[in-house]
N, C-alpha and C positions, 0 to 999 in steps of 0.2 A: 656693247662690244661686237665688233664684226667678226666674222668667222676667221679671218686671218689672224686676229689678235687672240680667239679663244685656243686655237691650235697651236700658235706661236711656241716653239720649245723653250725659250726663255721665260715667257709666262707661265707655262706649265710647271716648270722647275721651282720657279718663284713659289707658286701656290703650293706645290707638294713641300717645299722646305718649311713655308709657314705653317702647314697642317702638321709636319713632323715635330716642329718645335712646340705648337700647343699640345700635343700628345705628351711630349716629355714632360713639360711642366705639370700637365695633369696627371701623370703618372707617379711623378714625384710625390705628390702631394697626399697620393692614395698607397704609397709604399708602406707595407705593413710586414710583419714578422711572425713565422710560425715555427716554434722550435729551432731558430737558427737559419731557417730559408727564408729569404725575402720575397715577397710577391705584391702585385697590384691588379685591381681588377679594372679594367677599361670600361666594363658595361657595354654599352652601345655607342660611347662616344667615340672610343678608339677604334678604328677600322681593323676588324680582325685579319686583314690582309697584311697590316704593317705593325700587329702589335709584337711580333718577334722581333722586328727590326728596332722598334722602341726599347724593349728590352734589353738587346744587345749594346744598344748606345748607352742605355743607363747603366748596365754592368760595367761597361768601359771607363765611363766619367766618374762613376763613384767608386771603381775599386773594390769590389764585392770580393768576399773570399768564399762566398756560398753560392750555389745557383741562385739564379733569379727567374722567378715564374710570373708569367703575364696571362690574365685571363680577358677575353673579351666575347661578347656575345655575336652570336650569327644565326642564320636560319636553321643550323642543323643542331644547336646547342651551345655549348661553351667552347670556344677555340683555346687552347692552353698552348703557350709557346713557352720552353725554357732554354736558357742560356748559361754557361758555366763558366767559370775562370779557366785559363789553361792549366793552371797548376793543378787543379782537381782532376783534370782528364789526363794530366800526366800521371797522377797517383792512381788511375785506375777506372775514374768516373767514365760512365756511358750513359748520357742522357737518353739515348734511343730505346735503350733497355727499360730504363726507369719509367719513362713515359708510355711504351707499350703495356707494360705490365700494370702500371697504376690505372690506365685507361680501361684496358680490358676488364678489371676487375670490377669495373662501374658500367659496363656495356657499352662502351665507347673504343676508340682506336687510336693508335697513336705510332710513332715511329721518328726516324731522323737519322742524326748524327751523334759522335760521342760529345760534341760540345754545344749543339744545337739540336733541338728536337720539338716537335708539337703532337697536339694530340685534341680530339674531339670528345667530350664528355656531355652527359645529359646535365641540362640546366638542373641548378640547386645541389649539385654533386661538389661544389668546389671546395669545401671544408674536408669532406672526406678523401677527395683527391690529395689534398695537402698532406693529410695523414698518412696515406698509402704512399705517397711520392717520397715523403720524408723518410720513411722505413726503407725504401728502397734504396735512396741515395746513401743512408747510414750501413745499410749491409754491404753495399759496394766499397765503401771507403773504410768500413769496419772503425766507426767511430766512437 
């Protein structure tokens, strides 16, 4: 491939779309549930820089009624991304607060927006994060 082809916008977009499609298919196969909250772990297969995008696309495509969490490995630990359906945000859900509180309890950090947020947590703490995050969500929504 010549340099012009490598940096051609159409080819870059085509490769990016192809990767995103493969990430979505992989994530769907890995979908699991923890007490009503769905999640997937992309490991080191799904790039941490796009795991939130993948979660958002799956959330809209599958019409989830709960937040969707996504994990991916990176050099700092585990990247966590969360996306929420709009009806939960309307009911008072704030993922930024939930992610921040859950991550900080594990020695990580997090934040973001009401409907989309992220965090970094230590490796091996995913299950504990799910427990804490679930409690945070339930407290916010008084489920």
